[in-house]
N, C-alpha and C positions, 0 to 999 in steps of 0.2 A: 504493500500500500504506500510505502514511502516513495516509491518510484512511479507513482501514478501519472505524473506529467509525460513520462516517456511512453506509457501505454496509450495515452490520449494522442500523442504525436504519431504513434504507430497505427492507431485505429482506422483512419481513412484508407490507408493502403491495404490493411488486413481485410476490411469490409469489401473493398473493390475486388480483391482476389477471390474472396469467398463467394461473392455474388456472380461475378462474370467469368471465373475460371474453374472453381471447384463445384459449385452448385450445378452448372450445366453438364457435369460429367455423368450424371445419371442417364443422360440422353445417349451416351455412347453405346448403350445396349441395343439400339436400333441397328447397329452394324451386324448383329446376330439375329435380327428379326426381319420379317417382311412388313415394314412399317406402313400402316394405313392410317392416314390422318383422321378418318372417321372413328377408328378404334382407339387411337392414342398410343402412347409409348408402351404402357403396361399391358394392354390387351391385344396388341398386334402379335401374330403367330411367330414362334421361334423357327428359324431355318438353320441354325448352327453356323457353320463356316461356309455356307453356300456362296455368299457374296465374295469372300476371299478367294475361293476356288475359281469363281468366274473371272476375277481380276487376274489371278496368276496364270490362268489358261488362255487369256485373251491374246489376240495377235499384236495388240499395241503395248503389252506389258513391258517387253524388253526395250521398246523404243522410248517409253517414258523413263524407265530406269537408266538407260544409257544417257539420255539428254540431261536428266536430273543430276546424276553422278558426275558427268563430264563438266557441267557448269559449276558444280560445287568444288570439284578439284581445281578448276580454272581459277575460281575465286580464292581458294586456299593458297594457290601459288603466289598471290599478292598479299598474303598475311603479313610478311615483313615490311610492307610499304609504310604502314603507320609507324612502325618502330624506327625506320630510317628517317622518316620525316621528323619525329620527336627528337631523335639524337642530333639531327642537323639543326633544328630550331634552337635546341638547348645550347649549341655551340656559338650562336650568334651573340656578338657583344654589343652591337649598336641597338639600343632599345627601340628607337623609332623604326628601323628596318625590321627588327624582330616582330614588332606588333603588326607591321604592314604585311609581312609574310604570313603570320598567323591568321590575319583577317582574310587574306586571299585564299588560303587553304581551307579555312573553316566555312566560308560563305556558301559554297555549293551545297553543303549539307542542309541548308535552310530553304532550298528551292524544292517545291513540292514535286512528287513523282510525276504528276500529270504534266507539269510545266517542263520538267527534264525530258520526258518522253517526246513532247512536242518539239523541243529544241533539237533532240537527236534526229527526229524525222526530217525536220527542216534542214539541218546542217548536212545531212547525208543524202538529200534528194539528188537523184542522178541528173536532174534538169537545172535546178537552181541552187542546190546546196553549196555552201562555201567550201566544203571539203573537196567535192568533185571539181569545183571551179579551180582550186589550187592544183589538183592532179592534172587537169587539162592544161593549165598554164605552164606546166613543166614537160608537156608533151605526152602525157598519159591519156588513157581513155576513161570515161565515166564508169564508175563501179556501182552497180545496184545493191548497195549495202543492205537495204531493208527487205529486199525480195530474194536475195541469194542466201539459201540456208547455210552455206559455208561461212558467212560473215556474222550470222546472228549472235553466236556465243561470244565472239570477240567484242562486238558492239555492246552487248549487255554487260559483260564483266568489266571492260575497261571504263565505260561510262559510269558504272556503279562505283568503281574504285576512285575515279576522279571526284565523285560526289562525296565520298565518305572517308578517304584516307586522312584528310586534315582533321576531321572531327575525331577519328579514332586515335589520333596522336595525343589528344588531351590527357587521357588517363596515364599515358607513359610520361608525359611532361610533369604531371603531378608526382609520379614516382621518382623521377629524376630530381625534382626539387627536394625530396626527402633524403637524398644521399649526403652524407657528411662531407662538407667542403674540405675538412682537414685531410681526408684521404687524397684529394687532388693536390693539396699543398705539399703533402709528404712525397707524393709521386713526382711532382715538379722539382723538388729538392734533389731527388734521386736521378733526375735527368730524363724522366719519361716524356715522350712526345705526346702531342694531343691525341693522335690516333691510339696510342697504347693506353692512355688514360680512359678513352672511350671504351676500348675493348676489354680492359682489365678491371675497370671500376664501374663505369656506367651500365654496361650490359649486364654484369652479374648483379648489380644493384636493382635492376628492374626485371630480372629473370623470373621471380615469383609472379609478378603481374603478367608477364608474357605467358607463363604456363597456365594461369587461371583463365586468361582471355582465350587461349587456344582451346582449352577444355570446353569453355562455353561455346566457342565457335563450332566445335565438333558436335555439341549437343543440338545444333540446328543445321547440321551438315546438309541434309536433303530437304530442308524447309527454306526454299528460296524466296517465298512470298510471290504471289501471282500478280500483284498490281502492275508492276513495271513490265513484266513479261507479256501480260495480256494486252497492254497498251501498245507494245511494239509488235505484237504477233499479227500475222496475216496469213491468208491461204497459201502464199508462196513460200513462206519460211517455216510452215508448220512442222515439217519433218525434223527441224533442228530446234524449234522453240517450245514444242509441247512437252511439259513436265508434269509431275504428279499434281502439283497445286492447280494448274490450269485445267487439268482433266477433272479434278474434284469439283471445281467451279462449274464446268460444263455439265457434268453428270448430276450434281446436286441441285444447282440453281436453275440452269436452263432446261434440263431434261426431267427434273423433279424425281430423280432416282435417289431418294434420301438415304435409304439403307445402304445401297451400294456405294454411294459417295462417302458415307460415314465409315464403311469398312476400309476403303482406300485411304482415307485420312487417318484412321487408326493404325493401319499398317505403317504409314509414314511416321507417325509419332512413336511407334514401337521401335522402329529402326533408329530414330534419333536418341531415344532413351538408352538403347543398348550401346550406341557409340559413346554417349556421355559417360556411362558407367565404366566402359572399357578403358577409355582414355584417362578417366579420373584415377583408376587403379594403376595404370601404367605410370602416370605422373607421380603418384604417391610412392611407388616403389623406386623410381629413379632418383627423385630429389626431395621427397617428403613435402612437396607442395601439391595440394589438391583442394577440391571444393569441400570434401568431407572425409 
């Protein structure tokens, strides 16, 4: 009772998660039922794993898995980008230039997904897009970025990284600010170069944060989020852009296959949970840093 102010501070977030994340979990059972709105969740007939079997045996299953995993691995390859940005910004000594760089790198994060998608489509247009105009100016031919399946993954991942790498650097900068400056002073006395101080002081100092964020990243490995993908998706690039989340949206919202879409979404969540637990255990065994 003496700590009641902290519980009051915690209450809004706790209530939010209970109402919008935990309470709706009872509806997950429709993944194992033939859900009929007229009968409701409880009275709809059970069908067991029929929806999962239908998904696993479907002709589009491996296409969805391939696209989802490839895009996730592509994004994972850029995981060090925010770390490099944070280390670079931390080394800037001119305060004005440092703030200018931070503003430039953070700004894209605050642009909405709809606006970003519109900008991408406009910039990459084969007729009037600035990117193709530059390609033509140096003697190349216009590239149909948004209709060629071979380009979709690169466009999606690189534009997403441009939007988020500066924002992702904030937590690393906070961790760098907590490193004891006496370590750098001692290293300078010993003649250590700036690169060696970064490598032997800064990187180990933020390593626990890197591990935690990597584990969290793996916990959403195949949850790409469908908003940006569905905004950039069209009939021409569907072979490369169709992922589990977009398929769940089409099956559940557009086709009203609520039980089947729930089963696909539950499969996606189960894989993420297994990845989260696995990498948490690996991290705990390797360097004693983990979520739990």
